[in-house]
C-alpha positions as CSV (number, residue, x, y, z in Angstrom):
1,M,126.3,120.3,98.7
2,K,123.3,119.1,100.7
3,K,121.0,121.1,98.4
4,I,122.4,119.2,95.4
5,G,120.6,115.9,94.6
6,L,122.5,112.6,94.8
7,L,122.5,112.1,91.1
8,P,124.2,115.4,90.3
9,R,126.7,114.8,93.1
10,I,127.6,111.4,91.6
11,V,128.0,112.9,88.1
12,I,130.2,115.6,89.5
13,A,132.2,113.1,91.5
14,I,132.8,111.0,88.3
15,A,133.9,114.0,86.3
16,L,136.2,115.3,89.0
17,G,137.6,111.8,89.5
18,V,138.5,111.5,85.8
19,A,140.0,115.0,85.7
20,V,142.0,114.7,88.9
21,G,143.2,111.2,88.1
22,S,144.6,112.3,84.7
23,I,146.9,115.0,86.2
24,S,147.5,114.2,89.9
25,P,150.6,112.7,91.3
26,E,150.6,109.1,92.7
27,W,150.6,110.3,96.3
28,L,147.3,112.1,95.9
29,I,145.6,109.1,94.3
30,R,146.9,107.0,97.2
31,V,145.3,109.5,99.7
32,A,142.0,109.0,98.0
33,A,142.6,105.2,97.9
34,T,143.2,105.3,101.7
35,F,139.8,107.0,102.2
36,N,138.2,104.4,100.0
37,D,139.8,101.5,101.9
38,I,138.5,102.8,105.2
39,F,135.0,103.6,103.8
40,S,134.7,100.2,102.2
41,G,135.7,98.6,105.5
42,F,133.0,100.6,107.3
43,L,130.4,99.7,104.6
44,S,131.2,96.0,105.0
45,F,130.8,96.4,108.8
46,A,127.4,98.1,108.3
47,I,125.9,95.7,105.8
48,P,124.8,93.0,108.4
49,L,123.3,95.7,110.5
50,I,121.4,97.2,107.6
51,I,120.0,93.7,106.7
52,I,118.7,93.1,110.3
53,A,117.5,96.6,110.8
54,F,115.3,96.7,107.7
55,I,114.3,93.1,106.9
56,A,113.3,91.9,110.4
57,P,110.8,94.7,111.3
58,G,109.6,94.7,107.7
59,I,108.6,91.0,107.8
60,G,107.2,91.5,111.3
61,A,105.0,94.3,110.2
62,M,103.8,92.5,107.1
63,G,102.8,89.5,109.2
64,R,100.3,91.5,111.2
65,G,98.7,93.0,108.1
66,A,95.2,92.9,106.6
67,G,94.9,89.2,105.7
68,K,94.0,88.4,102.1
69,A,94.7,91.9,100.9
70,L,98.2,91.8,102.3
71,G,98.9,88.4,100.9
72,L,97.6,89.4,97.5
73,T,99.5,92.7,97.4
74,A,102.8,91.2,98.6
75,G,102.4,88.2,96.2
76,V,101.8,90.4,93.1
77,A,104.6,92.7,94.1
78,Y,107.1,89.9,94.7
79,A,106.1,88.2,91.4
80,S,106.5,91.6,89.6
81,T,110.0,92.1,91.1
82,V,111.2,88.5,90.2
83,I,109.8,88.7,86.7
84,A,111.5,92.1,86.2
85,G,114.8,90.6,87.4
86,L,114.5,87.6,85.1
87,V,113.8,89.8,82.1
88,A,116.8,91.9,82.9
89,F,119.0,88.8,83.2
90,L,117.7,87.4,79.8
91,S,118.2,90.7,78.1
92,A,121.7,91.2,79.5
93,T,122.6,87.6,78.5
94,V,121.5,88.2,74.9
95,L,122.6,91.9,74.5
96,Y,125.7,92.4,76.6
97,P,128.0,90.2,74.4
98,I,126.8,92.3,71.4
99,L,126.7,95.8,73.0
100,L,129.6,95.5,75.5
101,G,131.9,92.9,74.0
102,S,134.6,95.2,72.6
103,Q,134.4,97.7,75.5
104,A,134.5,95.0,78.2
105,S,137.5,93.4,76.6
106,Q,139.4,96.6,77.0
107,A,138.6,96.7,80.7
108,F,140.9,95.1,83.3
109,E,140.2,91.6,84.3
110,N,141.4,92.2,87.9
111,P,140.8,95.8,89.0
112,E,142.9,95.4,92.1
113,E,146.0,94.9,89.9
114,A,145.5,98.3,88.1
115,L,144.4,100.3,91.1
116,L,146.8,101.9,93.6
117,G,146.5,100.9,97.2
118,G,146.0,103.2,100.2
119,Y,148.7,104.1,102.7
120,F,146.9,102.2,105.5
121,G,143.7,100.5,106.4
122,I,141.6,100.0,109.5
123,E,140.2,96.5,110.2
124,M,136.5,96.7,110.9
125,T,135.2,93.1,111.3
126,P,131.4,92.7,110.8
127,V,129.6,91.4,113.8
128,M,128.3,88.5,111.7
129,G,128.3,87.1,108.2
130,I,125.8,88.1,105.5
131,M,123.9,84.8,105.5
132,S,123.8,84.8,109.3
133,A,122.3,88.3,109.2
134,L,119.7,87.2,106.7
135,L,118.7,84.1,108.6
136,L,118.5,86.1,111.9
137,S,116.3,88.7,110.2
138,F,113.9,86.0,109.0
139,V,113.8,84.3,112.4
140,L,113.2,87.6,114.2
141,G,110.7,88.9,111.6
142,I,108.6,85.7,111.6
143,G,108.8,85.5,115.4
144,I,107.6,89.1,116.1
145,S,104.8,88.8,113.6
146,A,103.1,86.5,116.0
147,F,102.9,89.1,118.8
148,K,101.1,92.4,118.8
149,N,103.0,95.5,120.0
150,S,105.9,93.4,121.2
151,V,108.8,95.0,123.0
152,L,111.2,93.4,120.4
153,Q,109.2,94.8,117.5
154,K,109.5,98.3,119.0
155,G,113.2,97.8,119.7
156,L,113.8,96.7,116.1
157,E,111.9,99.7,114.8
158,E,114.1,102.0,116.9
159,F,117.2,100.1,115.6
160,R,115.9,100.6,112.1
161,T,115.7,104.4,112.7
162,I,119.3,104.4,114.0
163,I,120.6,102.6,110.9
164,Q,118.5,104.7,108.6
165,K,120.1,107.8,110.1
166,L,123.5,106.1,109.6
167,I,122.7,105.7,105.9
168,E,121.2,109.2,105.5
169,K,123.8,111.1,107.4
170,I,127.1,109.2,106.8
171,I,127.0,106.5,104.1
172,I,125.0,108.4,101.4
173,P,126.8,111.8,101.8
174,L,130.2,110.0,101.7
175,L,129.4,107.9,98.6
176,P,130.2,110.7,96.1
177,I,133.7,111.1,97.7
178,H,134.1,107.3,97.5
179,I,133.1,107.3,93.8
180,F,135.5,110.3,93.1
181,G,138.4,108.2,94.5
182,I,137.4,105.1,92.4
183,F,137.4,107.1,89.2
184,A,140.5,109.0,90.0
185,N,142.2,105.6,90.7
186,M,140.9,104.0,87.5
187,T,141.9,107.0,85.4
188,Q,145.5,106.7,86.6
189,G,145.4,103.0,85.7
190,G,144.3,103.8,82.2
191,Q,141.0,102.0,82.4
192,V,138.4,104.7,82.8
193,S,137.4,105.2,79.2
194,A,136.4,101.5,78.8
195,I,134.4,101.6,82.0
196,I,132.5,104.8,81.1
197,N,131.6,103.3,77.7
198,V,130.2,100.3,79.4
199,F,128.3,102.5,81.8
200,L,126.7,104.5,78.9
201,L,125.5,101.4,77.0
202,V,124.1,99.7,80.2
203,F,122.3,103.0,80.9
204,V,120.5,102.9,77.5
205,M,119.5,99.2,78.0
206,I,118.2,99.8,81.5
207,I,116.0,102.7,80.3
208,A,114.6,100.4,77.5
209,L,113.8,97.7,80.0
210,H,112.1,100.1,82.4
211,I,109.8,101.3,79.6
212,L,109.1,97.7,78.6
213,Y,108.3,96.8,82.2
214,L,105.9,99.7,82.6
215,V,104.1,99.0,79.3
216,S,103.7,95.3,80.3
217,I,102.4,95.9,83.8
218,Y,100.0,98.5,82.7
219,S,98.8,96.4,79.8
220,T,98.0,93.7,82.4
221,A,96.1,96.2,84.6
222,G,94.3,97.7,81.6
223,A,93.2,94.3,80.4
224,L,91.7,93.4,83.8
225,H,89.8,96.7,83.9
226,G,89.0,97.1,80.3
227,K,90.9,100.4,80.2
228,N,93.5,101.9,77.8
229,P,96.9,101.0,79.5
230,F,98.6,104.1,77.9
231,A,96.0,106.4,79.4
232,M,96.5,104.8,82.8
233,L,100.3,105.2,82.4
234,K,99.9,108.8,81.4
235,N,97.9,109.4,84.5
236,M,100.8,108.2,86.7
237,M,103.4,110.5,85.1
238,P,103.3,113.1,87.9
239,A,104.4,110.3,90.3
240,Y,107.1,109.2,87.9
241,F,108.6,112.7,87.6
242,T,108.3,113.4,91.4
243,A,110.2,110.2,92.1
244,L,112.9,111.3,89.5
245,G,113.4,114.4,91.7
246,T,113.2,112.9,95.1
247,Q,114.9,109.5,94.4
248,S,112.7,108.1,97.1
249,S,109.6,105.9,96.9
250,A,108.5,106.9,100.4
251,S,108.7,110.7,99.7
252,T,106.6,110.2,96.6
253,I,103.7,108.3,98.4
254,P,101.3,111.3,98.5
255,V,101.6,111.9,94.7
256,T,101.4,108.1,93.9
257,L,98.3,107.8,96.2
258,E,96.5,110.8,94.5
259,Q,97.3,109.6,91.0
260,S,96.2,106.0,91.7
261,K,92.8,107.2,92.9
262,K,92.5,109.4,89.8
263,M,93.2,106.3,87.8
264,G,90.2,104.6,89.3
265,V,91.6,102.6,92.1
266,R,89.2,102.5,95.1
267,E,90.2,104.8,97.9
268,K,90.4,101.9,100.5
269,T,92.6,99.8,98.2
270,A,94.9,102.7,97.3
271,D,95.3,103.7,101.0
272,F,96.4,100.2,101.9
273,C,98.4,99.3,98.8
274,I,100.5,102.4,98.0
275,P,102.3,102.8,101.3
276,L,103.0,99.1,101.4
277,L,104.2,98.9,97.8
278,A,106.5,101.8,98.4
279,N,108.5,99.5,100.7
280,I,108.2,96.0,99.1
281,H,107.9,96.6,95.3
282,L,111.2,97.5,93.7
283,A,110.9,96.1,90.2
284,G,112.6,99.0,88.6
285,S,115.5,98.9,91.1
286,T,115.8,95.1,90.5
287,I,116.1,95.6,86.8
288,T,118.9,98.2,87.4
289,L,120.6,96.0,90.1
290,V,120.6,92.8,87.9
291,S,121.7,94.7,84.8
292,C,124.5,96.6,86.6
293,A,125.7,93.4,88.5
294,M,126.0,91.5,85.2
295,A,127.9,94.4,83.6
296,V,130.4,94.5,86.4
297,M,130.9,90.8,86.2
298,L,131.5,91.1,82.4
299,I,134.1,93.8,83.1
300,Q,135.8,91.3,85.4
301,G,135.8,88.8,82.6
302,E,133.2,86.7,84.4
303,T,130.0,85.3,82.8
304,A,126.8,85.3,84.9
305,T,124.9,82.0,84.7
306,F,121.3,81.3,85.4
307,T,122.2,79.1,88.3
308,Q,124.0,82.1,89.9
309,M,121.5,84.8,89.0
310,F,118.1,83.1,89.7
311,P,118.7,82.5,93.4
312,F,120.2,86.0,93.6
313,I,117.0,87.5,92.0
314,L,114.7,85.5,94.4
315,M,116.7,86.6,97.4
316,L,116.8,90.2,96.1
317,G,113.0,90.3,96.0
318,V,113.0,89.4,99.7
319,T,115.9,91.7,100.7
320,M,114.2,94.7,99.1
321,I,111.4,94.5,101.7
322,A,111.4,97.7,103.6
323,A,114.7,98.8,102.0
324,P,115.5,102.2,103.4
325,G,113.4,105.0,101.8
326,V,116.5,107.1,101.0
327,P,118.3,107.6,97.7
328,G,120.6,104.6,97.1
329,G,118.9,102.5,99.7
330,A,118.2,99.5,97.4
331,V,121.9,99.1,96.4
332,V,123.1,99.5,99.9
333,A,120.6,96.8,101.1
334,S,121.7,94.5,98.2
335,L,125.5,94.7,98.9
336,G,125.4,91.6,101.2
337,L,123.9,89.5,98.5
338,L,126.3,90.7,95.9
339,E,129.2,89.7,98.1
340,S,127.8,86.4,99.4
341,M,126.0,85.1,96.3
342,L,127.8,86.6,93.4
343,G,131.3,86.8,95.0
344,F,131.8,90.5,94.5
345,S,135.2,91.9,95.6
346,G,135.7,95.3,97.1
347,A,136.6,96.8,93.7
348,M,133.5,95.2,92.1
349,T,131.3,96.6,94.8
350,S,132.7,100.0,94.2
351,L,132.0,99.8,90.5
352,M,128.5,98.5,91.3
353,L,127.8,101.5,93.5
354,A,129.0,104.0,90.9
355,L,127.0,102.3,88.1
356,Y,123.8,101.8,90.1
357,L,123.7,105.3,91.8
358,A,124.1,107.0,88.4
359,Q,120.8,105.5,87.5
360,D,119.0,105.2,90.8
361,S,116.4,107.9,90.1
362,L,115.2,106.0,87.0
363,G,114.7,102.8,89.0
364,T,112.9,104.6,91.8
365,A,110.6,106.3,89.3
366,T,109.8,102.9,87.7
367,N,109.1,101.4,91.1
368,V,106.6,104.2,92.0
369,T,104.9,104.1,88.6
370,G,104.5,100.3,88.8
371,D,102.9,100.7,92.2
372,G,99.9,102.3,90.6
373,A,99.5,99.3,88.2
374,I,99.8,96.8,91.0
375,S,97.3,98.6,93.2
376,S,94.9,98.6,90.2
377,I,95.4,94.8,89.8
378,V,94.8,94.2,93.5
379,D,91.7,96.4,93.4
380,R,90.3,94.3,90.6
381,F,90.8,91.0,92.4
382,T,89.6,92.3,95.8
383,K,86.5,93.8,94.1
384,R,85.8,90.5,92.5
385,S,86.2,88.7,95.8
386,K,83.8,91.1,97.5
387,V,81.2,90.6,94.8
388,K,81.4,86.8,95.2
389,N,81.1,87.1,99.0
390,E,78.1,89.4,98.7
391,A,76.5,86.9,96.2
392,G,77.1,84.1,98.6
393,V,75.5,86.0,101.5
394,K,72.4,86.7,99.4
395,A,72.2,83.1,98.2
396,G,72.4,81.9,101.9
């Protein structure tokens, strides 16, 4: 199973869940529900640790970066992520009532009432709340950015390695089993067909939004350089398809770096921007997260408002900083915000995981491809700044 990618495992888990749920006796579904209850409890326990492990050292490392280039790159990446999230929100607000109205009305308003419970649960109380973890991460990150090679920074980096191993070796491998249990349980409750129909329609909309985002960001980069944006985008396709296979921005860095340089980005700019953007720029994942979150809320009979989603999108852009470079890392890092800001229950979180992970590779591929455009934009402005500085020196 380790040789099979995460996406095929998710698809297999969904198919098996539907098949098993339609023929299995109640006791077997409750066994799967027991595993899900325990896994959900462990995930809730791990979320504050994940937030601290990745956000604090990420902010600390950025604070010691290369001055103006760091600020410009981070600013453009954050703006790109927020704009992508807002476009996803506006698109979902307009299109979901049309695309999903009839399907969502067939889904259950309260999933807990249709799902069977497990035989027992294990209480795993998180060490702190979600907002406490976020605040502590910001305090630690800003604090360690003021010191070079601090002991706390090294400790947090080692802690991040531990939590990344936790995600890679335990959480991600168990997620397909968790999703299998979810769909088996939903099938016995008679709700799975409506949910899958919603998934398919959301999938189509997300692909369209990814394409729109890439065309827009490359049109901006092309206009700044006087180049054909579609030729630039074509040049980055090797990085896109590599990311589809690896489902990891970090693993795709060598290809993204090579294609960015071939696109005309100066070597110095590409060497600085691409590794940084692989950790802080997740516009494609943000489109997927926002679209999936709103779909799950609609299934619940809830309507996502701008006052709910705008702060969520702003915080999502920050929380994505140094999200673990493993498949599914973005959604795992966002679970705290989904619970604390959007009020997601355990059943909603489970649906969110299934819906997001089925499309994770597309979001990652969009992130990686967008990195090339942003490095090109940064290259244009840093080149202009360099020319002005040289002109000032000559004039002096």
